[in-house]
N, C-alpha and C positions, 0 to 999 in steps of 0.2 A: 195676489191675482197673477195668473199666468198670462204672459204676453202671447197672443196667438201667432204673431209673425216672428220667425226665428231671426236672430241677428245676421246681418250680411258679413261675409268673410272679407278680409282685407285683400285676398288674392283675386286678381281679375279672372273672369271666366274666358276660356278659349272661344273664339268665334267659330260658329258652326256653319255659317252660310255667308255668302256675299250679299250684303244688303243693298249694294248700289248697282247690281246687275251687270258688272263688268267682267264677270267670269273669274276663274282662278288665276292667280298670279304665278309666274315662273314658266319654265319650259314645258312644252307639250309632251315631249318624250325625253328619255335620258340620252346623254351624248353618244352612247355607243349604238343607238338605233339609227338606221339610215335616214329616217324622217328628219333628224336634226342636222344632217349634213347639207351644206349649201351646194349650189350647182358648181361653184368653183372647187370646193373640196372633193366632190364626186369626180370632177374632171381630172384633178390632180391624182386621185386614186387610179383612174384609168391609165394615165401616163405611167405611174409607178408600176402597175401590173404589167404593162407592156415592157418596161425596162427590165423587170425581174425575169420575164420570159426570155429576153435576149441575153441577160447576164449568165444564164445557165450555159449557153453556148459560147459566149464572148466574155470571159471574166474581166478583161481589161476595161469593160464599160464601167466598172466600179470607180475608175479614176476620172470619169467624165461627169460633169454636173448637168442635171436635167432640170430645166426651168419651165414654168408655165407663166406666160404673160397674157394679159387680156387681149391686146391687139398688137399688130406689128407697128414699128415706128413709122411715122408719117414721112414719106419721101417727098422732097420738093418737086412740084410739077414743072415740066419743061415748057408748056405752052403758057401764053399770057393770061388765058381765062382761068387757069388754076384748077381745071377739072382733072379727074383721074383718068379719063379717056378709056383706053382699052387695057389698062394695067391689070395684072393679075395680083390679087392679094395673097401673100404667102400664108401657108398653114404652119410653117415651121422654119427654122434657120439654124445655122451652126456658127460658132465662134471658136476659132482655132486657139490652141493653148498659147499662152504668152508667158513672159517672165513672171514666175510666181503664181500664175493663174492656170487652172486646169481648162481643158477644152470644155465647151458647153454646147448643149443641144437645147434649143428653145422651141416650145410648142405654143402656138397662139390659140387661146381658148375660143374666143368669139367667132373667128372665121370657121373653125371646125364645127362649133355648135350650129352655126347658120346653115351649114351644108348637110346636116344630118337631122333625122326625124326622131329617132329613138335611141335608147341606151346601147342596144346591140350594134346598131349602125355607127353610133359615135365611137364605141370601143374599137370597131374594125378600122375606122378612119384614123383614130389616134394611133393605133398600132402601125398602120401603113405609113403615117407621117414619121413616127419614131424610127422605123426601119429605114426609110429614105434618108433621114438626116444622119443616122449612124453610118449608113453606107457612104454618104458623102464625106463624113469626117474621117472614116477609115480608108477611103479611096477604093471601095469595093462596089460591086453591083448589089442592089437590094435583094436579089435572089440568093446571093451567097451569104448575106447577113441572116436572112430568114428564108429557108427553102419554100415555105408556104406563102411567101409574098405574092400578092396578086390573085390568089385563089378565091378570095371572098367575093 
């Protein structure tokens, strides 16, 4: 007599659907797609783009480190209440070269993001801050570092 049910194979079958309703596992998009870039990564890309634009005119910028930090370091308050008062929060800063360390330009991500609404506005402000900090480090005016400074 023939058995109507074929024998089961020892190999497990691949799952064809998610039975628990949790959706697919893994990343939504491949890493090279902008969707997977974090805000911090996108901001760092804006800084790098700005630096590359300036390096064409100023090759010595290759010797300077450009850093992105979330926020500027907290400065101790002068008054007893400990409030910030009328202090201006910097968008960037410079660190001069020292023994064994190259000069550095620092751009603070959160203060720049708070002051801008969209990617184009953010890119323009990032470039402006990079130009200002490079000018300060080189002892030049921002207009001489980038002739288009202030046009936006």
